[in-house]
KOLGULUM-792951 format. One record per residue: residue in one letter; y, z, x of N, C-alpha, C in turn. Coordinates in steps of 0.001 Angstrom, whole numbers, plus 500000, padded with zeros to 6 digits. Example, Ala and Ser with C-alpha at 12.3 -4.5 7.8 and 13.67 -1.06 7.14 Angstrom:
! residues 2
a494310507800513190495500507800512300496700507800513200 s497750507080512850498940507140513670500030507870512900 
//
This chain:
! residues 317
m498810499999500841500000499998500009501245500002500884 n502159499022500640503376499005501466504654499265500693 s504537499546499365505719499939498600505294500750497370 y506223501570496898505961502418495736507298502664495051 t507330502562493730508559502828492993508280503726491800 h509256504562491451509077505515490348510447505943489832 a510555506118488531511805506606487944512028508066488331 l513296508456488479513649509831488808514707510344487838 t514743511643487647515900512248486991516959512491488059 k518182512775487648519239513059488628518901514312489441 e518282515285488775517886516517489474516829516224490531 q515872515350490185514833514984491143515410514220492344 a516414513374492060517055512624493148517742513577494135 t518430514583493602519090515575494452518063516354495267 k516980516733494610515916517477495278515262516643496372 l515106515339496114514494514454497093515375514320498332 r516669514254498147517577514141499296517428515367500194 t517357516529499573517188517763500343515869517744501119 l514808517271500459513500517186501112513545516249502313 l514180515093502138514271514120503234515062514678504423 e516109515432504132516889516074505202516006517044505982 e515197517810505243514299518780505877513244518076506736 l512818516878506319511787516128507031512350515319508201 g513655515350508379514267514666509512514567513191509306 f514700512765508061515077511384507790516544511169508137 e516875509977508580518263509624508889518838508803507741 f520041509162507305520679508526506162521686507469506615 s521783506393505850522778505360506121523171504714504795 p524396504163504708524834503561503443524066502287503130 k523825502065501849523171500834501401523669500538499996 e523991499277499745524558498876498462523630499216497298 w524215499659496210523546499976494937522727501261494983 t522711501973496092521892503186496173522737504440496077 i522102505521495611522703506852495691522587507334497130 f521425507052497725521258507282499164520080506455499685 f520098506227500979519057505459501657518728506196502946 a517438506424503190517034507192504368515826506553505041 q515739506716506357514639506157507135514128507161508162 k512823507048508423512213507818509498511055506996510036 n511057506744511340510070505864511939510126504523511209 k509032504080510599509048502790509904508904502962508386 l509315504129507899509268504415506462510689504549505931 s510978503861504823512304503977504202512178504474502770 v513178505261502359513231505801501011514620505487500452 a514664504694499377515933504343498741515926504842497307 v517000505534496921517149505956495524518299505138494936 y517955504275493993518937503346493421519669503970492244 e520954503566492113521792504096491048521224503750489666 k520743502509489540520201502085488256518889502795488006 g518854503617487010517646504404486695517961505878486533 p518164506649487622517876506242489004516373506067489225 k516049505364490317514645505186490667514520505208492180 v513347505603492653513089505659494093512186504501494494 l512480503909495629511636502858496206511261503313497618 v509949503465497848509442503859499157508765502649499771 q509137502302501005508584501118501650508292501378503128 g507354500576503663507079500648505083505738501266505409 r505645501801506611504389502383507082504272503835506613 g503122504181506036502880505547505595503329505844504190 v503476504785503341503916504979501965502971505904501204 e501665505606501289500686506356500493500694507830500858 e500740508136502164500739509540502601502006510265502127 f503162509596502223504421510212501792504385510506500291 v503904509533499505503862509708498046502908510827497665 q501709510834498266500688511821497884501008513239498350 f501605513364499543501775514700500109503200515243500040 e504177514373499728505567514838499654506181514566498285 l506246513283497915506975512899496698506324513433495424 e505021513202495271504359513633494028504321515155493863 p503792515880494846503696517338494619505035518070494652 k505986517609495466507216518365495664508385517914494789 i508348516649494347509467516122493555509046515749492131 l508001514960492021507564514486490704506726515498489944 g506095516405490686505283517433490037504031516890489385 e503503515804489934502277515207489373501535514517490498 a500242514329490286499426513618491278498760512438490578 k499359511264490735498822510076490072498297509026491031 l498973508879492178498566507845493116497153508112493622 g496272507148493402494879507320493794494028507973492714 y494715508469491636493975509129490554494141508366489240 e494517507099489323494765506314488114493526506253487217 e492347506192487825491123506106487017490825507399486279 v491394508506486769491241509797486077492239509887484940 h493510509513485217494570509639484216494532508524483168 s494144507329483562494160506180482639492891505347482794 p491740505905482418490472505174482620490419503847481879 e491098503760480712491058502521479932491735501353480659 m492625501676481621493316500634482368492349499844483253 f491191500434483549490222499814484450489084499137483684 e489144499192482355488169498496481533488604497044481353 q487670496182480996487996494772480798488997494603479664 h490115493939479933491072493630478886492098492619479383 f492820492029478415493952491169478731495224491999478588 g496175491790479480497515492332479321498444491177478995 v499311491333478012500226490257477605501656490801477572 d502567490025478133503982490424478114504853489166478148 e506161489346477900507052488209477841508319488447478648 s509014487356478932510287487424479652511238486425479030 g512527486782479004513551485864478528514009486091477100 k513384487008476362513773487134474956515165487746474782 g515661488457475793517001489022475709518044488218476448 d517660487070476993518575486216477756519028485043476897 f520351484808476860520888483688476084520390482356476645 f520544482154477927520051480925478556518568481072478911 g517886479939478888516518479926479382515452480034478319 p514205479894478736513079479877477804512611481281477435 l511675481309476513510869482506476272509530482235476944 v509141483095477852507878482892478578506948484056478259 i505755483721477827504737484733477507503553484498478435 a503099485576479065501990485448480016500914486485479712 g499701486155480122498581487073479956497743487098481223 v497211488271481539496397488451482745495152489254482367 y493998488796482848492740489537482646492512490499483802 v492066491710483489491643492630484550490331493287484178 d489584493654485218488445494550485100488668495631486156 r487690496455486409487873497566487344488314497089488744 g487629496085489261487941495611490611489309494975490702 i489646494122489711490951493461489724492073494473489560 a491887495429488652492928496447488414493236497214489699 r492206497609490413492423498376491641493155497540492685 k492779496267492823493441495393493802494915495177493450 l495208495013492168496600494798491751497447496052492006 l496877497212491745497588498462492030497849498604493523 d496839498309494304496983498419495768497995497415496311 a498162496286495612499116495260496057500547495612495676 g500720496695494901502076497123494533502615496453493272 v501726495935492420502172495310491170502709496379490223 v503925496178489730504565497068488756505262496208487717 d505745496847486662506500496140485625507658495374486259 s507861494127485836508883493265486452510285493840486344 k510541494669485334511882495269485186512197496230486328 r511169496654487056511375497549488187511512496786489511 i511551495451489426511640494624490637512963493857490608 g513805494081491600515121493453491617515200492150492390 s514156491785493090514173490616493958513337489469493397 d513944488286493283513198487113492821512081486757493784 a512346486927495077511318486622496092510108487520495904 r510369488795495593509269489732495372508480489373494109 i509180488959493057508524488511491824507581487359492136 r508065486378492884507247485202493198506054485546494079 a506267486429495035505162486821495924504090487565495135 l504504488481494266503531489233493465502821488321492473 a503526487364491897502896486436490954501787485641491648 d502034485216492882500991484530493658499793485444493885 t500067486693494246499001487675494466498182487881493204 i498872487969492067498193488190490783497264487032490455 r497742485808490642496892484639490338495650484613491220 k495820484933492495494677484927493399493706486058493080 t494243487233492822493421488414492576492658488318491266 s493301487719490246492685487649488912491746486465488755 l491451485796489868490464484702489886490821483584488898 g492111483332488746492548482262487856492607482632486387 l492268483888486047492273484315484648493674484783484255 v494609483847484371496029484064484061496484482895483194 e497249483175482155497756482120481280499247482319481040 t499979481226480955501411481278480678501761480258479605 v502525480694478616503077479796477612504593479858477749 l505201478739478170506650478675478338507227477881477175 i508076478531476385508704477892475238510142477598475625 g510406476338475995511749475946476397512735476115475269 p514031476199475573515032476463474530514986475513473341 a514818474205473580514781473254472457513644473592471504 k512431473842472037511281474198471219511460475582470617 y512029476498471405512278477863470918513179477828469677 n514264477055469723515189476988468591514520476382467367 e513654475389467618512902474773466512511956475792465872 l511246476538466710510303477539466196511029478707465532 y512152479092466091512906480194465481513378479811464075 d513821478560463930514234478088462597513034478106461643 k511854477785462168510642477743461343510201479150460933 f510165480061461917509679481418461646510759482318461051 g512004482090461473513111482892460964513103484332461424 n512299484604462464512129485996462897511553485997464302 l512184486730465208511726486727466599510335487338466744 n510046488392465987508731489021466123507608488087465709 r507836487284464678506806486318464273506632485231465325 l507754484820465931507682483828467002506904484408468192 l507197485672468514506479486341469605504983486428469292 g504675486748468055503279486839467647502561485521467833 w503246484432467463502679483092467648502425482819469131 g503390483166469988503237482936471423502139483783472037 h502070485052471614501013485934472120499634485376471729 a499531484873470505498251484325470052497834483132470901 r498801482267471283498476481105472128497928481572473475 v498564482575474072498129483074475381496729483682475274 i496505484506474263495210485173474100494113484146473835 e494424483140473000493457482069472748493037481368474033 n494034481039474856493752480344476112492914481214477054 l493230482493477101492458483400477954491033483578477434 l490880483636476120489534483757475542488694482509475838 g489359481375475982488632480166476361488021480285477738 k488676481066478607488171481282479963487267482504480069 k487547483512479245486796484782479294486468485217477873 p485529484506477221485261484737475802484756486130475453 g484194486849476396483640488163476079484628489316476205 c485889489043476515486851490122476709487041490884475385 p486911492215475392486901492959474129488267493261473522 r489345493319474330490638493695473746491801493116474531 s492943493098473835494196492646474431495239493731474205 l496078493964475224497103495014475130498475494412475382 s499441494804474568500824494379474789501769495457474275 d503043495293474597504052496217474096504190496041472589 q504823497007471921504900496980470461506094496166469985 f506034494836470222507108493956469794506587492852468888 a505542492178469346505027491034468594504405491489467278 d504371490591466310503786490867464999502275490677465089 s501523491766465090500064491692465286499380490924464156 r499983490929462963499368490185461851499376488685462134 v500458488202462735500543486781463100499508486454464164 i499344487364465130498358487160466198496953487069465603 n496589488048464794495239488099464222494960486905463324 a495947486549462501495751485420461584495523484132462354 s496296483944463415496159482727464212494819482684464940 l494389483811465481493130483865466214491948483629465272 l492000484251464085490913484083463124490802482628462664 k491958481976462534491980480576462106491199479698463098 h491240480091464360490553479331465401489214479962465803 g488743480896464984487442481484465222487359482445466382 r488503483008466782488545483945467907488600485368467386 k487837486259468012487859487671467614488079488540468839 i489054489426468754489342490353469849490187491488469268 a490025492673469775490839493812469319492250493669469882 i493246493665469004494649493551469410495261494937469427 e495590495402470628496179496739470762497635496607471200 q498514497340470529499931497369470891500398498810470965 r501219499099471964501755500464472067503056500448472856 p503935501433472599505173501516473373504868501731474855 r505736501196475714505607501339477175504244500877477686 a503754499797477103502456499264477546502510498754478980 e503732498523479501503857498013480867503375499012481911 s503079500256481506502472501201482449501027500802482753 d500443499940481926499107499404482158499219498273483175 i498324498227484140498434497275485251498308495822484772 a497510495567483741497366494195483240498663493721482592 v499305494587481820500576494235481176501678494089482223 a501670494993483222502651494881484312502492493550485031 a501255493169485302500981491892485974501466490721485117 a501215490796483815501665489737482913503194489638482907 s503861490784482993505333490783482992505872490083484235 v505179490249485362505600489605486608505420488086486519 v504267487658486017503994486217485891504975485576484906 a505254486264483790506208485742482818507608485644483419 r507991486667484178509318486659484797509463485525485804 e508387485276486555508421484160487504508676482842486764 g507985482639485647508179481420484875509605481274484389 f510183482394483972511560482381483470512567482047484585 i512480482743485724513468482520486787513318481131487404 n512097480619487465511888479280488015512508478209487107 w512341478373485788512927477416484835514451477453484938 l515012478655484965516464478794484996517051478197486281 e516357478395487395516827477860488664516747476326488658 r515650475798488143515466474345488099516517473684487189 k516744474264486023517710473693485075519140473830485609 s519440474911486302520762475078486908521023473977487927 n520005473656488717520136472595489714520338471237489058 e519635471002487950519771469730487229521186469557486679 l521732470642486149523050470578485517524187470676486517 g523874471160487721524916471353488715525806472528488399 m525294473495487635526029474716487313525042475862487118 r525484477039487438524582478204487376524468478734485951 l523257478752485436522990479364484136522669480836484378 e523588481694483954523457483114484236522406483769483344 r521934484920483775520946485684483007521638486679482080 g520909487113481060521429488131480178522409487577479153 v523375488414478760524379488027477753525772488512478174 s526048488483479462527298489007480000528468488040479795 s529644488447480236530826487593480132530641486318480969 s529939486427482087529698485236482913528782484245482204 v527896484756481349527049483880480535527923483103479545 k528865483785478929529771483116477981530634482084478689 d531085482400479895531888481441480658531082480166480956 a529808480356481337528956479203481635528701478397480363 a528479479080479244528232478390477967529479477605477547 r530640478199477725531905477551477372532107476276478212 k531816476380479483531953475238480390530983474115479997 l529762474504479630528756473514479247529181472778477979 v529709473515477001530160472897475743531348471981475980 e532263472406476824533433471579477147533010470260477798 t531970470320478627531519469137479374530595468236478552 n529658468848477830528587468073477180528559468191475658 g529452468962475083529460469123473633528594470278473178 p528835470803471960528100471981471467526587471777471333 g526177470518471110524737470265470962523951470566472216 a524633470570473368523947470831474644523367472237474703 l523934473144473922523434474532473948521993474609473474 r521625473754472510520256473828471967519204473496473026 e519604472795474071518667472402475123518480473450476202 v519411474405476282519349475371477383519493476825476940 a519758477053475645520053478414475193519407478707473841 k519336479999473518518795480455472236519971480582471271 v520097479603470381521336479474469620521439480424468438 h520422481243468168520587482260467130521321483486467683 f521514483555468999522301484643469588523758484509469134 r524439485616468998525843485621468607526706484812469581 t526268484768470846527029484036471871527268482579471464 a526273481938470878526415480540470468527514480395469424 h527551481304468471528600481281467425529971481517468040 e530051482434468988531340482736469617531875481535470405 i530968480769471013531377479622471816531661478400470957 a530825478187469928530975476997469064530802477417467600 p531807478115467025531659478681465682531422477661464583 n531879476415464768531694475392463732530294474784463752 d529579475029464829528253474418464977527111475410464824 y527376476678465115526316477699465052526792478879464219 p526078479193463138526510480285462265526380481632462947 a527185482564462480527087483932463002525794484556462519 p525105485308463369523884485997462908524262487043461878 p523317487423461018523640488447460010524001489761460673 t524836490545459987525167491868460516523910492713460496 r523921493789461267522732494638461352522360495190459973 e523365495525459148523089496073457817522393495038456958 n522893493774456993522247492716456211520867492390456773 w520728492456458118519436492192458727518411493203458260 r518831494471458170517893495515457715517466495259456279 k518436494827455420518100494547454034517118493391453935 a517356492385454815516496491190454787515085491506455231 t514945492476456159513616492781456674512963493921455925 
//
């Protein structure tokens, strides 16, 4: 293991700094961190966002097991995953998506199969939920590792913006669209691994849509959904593969257009959307963005209706 990351409370971050001082770590400034410390070839960074700790270098496992877990986190999980989460090592598919909260870009849904051996290798390789990874290079490297480790039992469904907008108009609901996408991924994985007993994902997609679609095609599998499913190694791996698909599409399309398509829904996203409409007309948004977002209405109000208010949305659902 050459890296480890974990969420911290502010109190734990303060306590960790004191521990590192006692252990003789040397501190130096680093962007986006509360503090950054090194000793020999081991580094410990506590990032402002979270906060979260990232341990990297030589001796990660020993530091986590003998210092960080018992003295700061108050738990012993590293190396004991099979004790704390035995179901994570049973045969199953993990399914997750990327891009659903981003105005520009596709919706990408990915699935990864794991068994005991694959799960252990992915954990040892440092696979974690993609939201805990800030580097595109790291996402791509881990996605390659996941494909090799999972023996090709990985599936990705990329729904480009044009198709996404068409499907959203058809379904009229993001959860139903997600359910449709999850079903496609699970179907494809079952074609490769027909005996897999269950699929796990976060509690977003509409499980009724998934089950109905699978039954229509003669597929049977237990569909399990739960909050924070990304703590499961298969779902974490799927999140990495999905994120890779998203960032690769966005980078490729940005190069084609000669302008950077920003992530998320920030002011820079609106600036890019405004520039695109000025250059290519409002219809261009349907090819690169999710036009049911309020951003589309704000940029081209005559072409894209405002989404319903939250109160009306609740009444509708």
